[in-house]
N, C-alpha and C positions, 0 to 999 in steps of 0.2 A: 476530617473528611468523613462523610456518612458512609456506612458499610456498603450501601447500594452503589454509591459512586466508585468506591474502591473495587467492588466486584466488576462493574462495567469496564473500568480502566484495565483491570487485570485481563479480562477477556479480549480487549482490544490489543494489548501487548502480546497475548498468546497468538492472535491472528498474525501479527507482524513478526513473530518469532520463527515462522516457517520461511526458509530461504527462498522458496519458489514464490510464495505470496509477497514477500518483501520485494523481490525483483519485479513482480507484476505491478506493485504499487509504484515503484520508482519509474517503471516504463510509462505509467499514466501521469506522472508528475508534470511533464513539460507541456503536454497537449493531449486532448482526447484522442484515443486510438481504438480501432476495431480489434476484435479478438485475433483475427488472422495476422495482423501486423505485430501485435504483442507476442503471439506464438512464434512468428518468424524471427523477431528480434532476440528472443530468449532461447531459440532452438528447442521449443516444446510443442507438444501436440495441441491442436485447438481444443480438443475435449478436455485436456488437463487444465488449460488456461481457463476455459469456461467454468469448470468445476471450482477452481480457486476464486474466480471472479464472483460466483454466486455467494461464496463464504464472505468475501470482502464487501459485497453489497449488503449482505445481512448484518455485517458489523459496522455499516455506515462509513466505511473507509473509501469506497469508490461509489460512483453513481453512473448510471447508464443514460445516454441521450440517444434517442432515435432520430436518424437523419435519412428519411426515405426508407430504403431497404436495409440500411446499415445501422448497427448499434455501436456507438462510440462510448468508451469508458474513460472516465476522468476521476481525479481525486474529488472527494465529496466537498471539501472546503479548504480554505487557506490554513486552518489550524494543522491539518495533517501534513501539508507541504512544509510548514515551519518545523514540525517535530522531526520529519525526515531530514531536512536540511541541517537542523541543529545536531541531531544524533550522528549524521555522516561527518560533520565537522568535528564532533567530539571524538569519534574513533580515529580520525586522521591526526589528531594532536599527539604530541610527544607526552606521554603520561609517566615518564620515569620518576619525576620529582613529585612527592606527595604535596597536595595542596592543603593549606590549613582550613 
């Protein structure tokens, strides 16, 4: 893998390493949602959620869609949804037995 790709991948995983950002990304996984709805669902302030959404948008993990006066946030693409689903399944598995 080229070093540039490794660096970008590392930066993406750093964004997802923050529990608040990870929760926000999961909140956007099912359907596009406005900031206020995300904040309410996660019991966070709108300003904190907005700050994290800016970082997630810059990292191309979420995208914003304007609908009239409202801005809805969604996952940027299906790749991100698959990574989240796969990793959630991975941590839910019983990992007591080492795999070859």
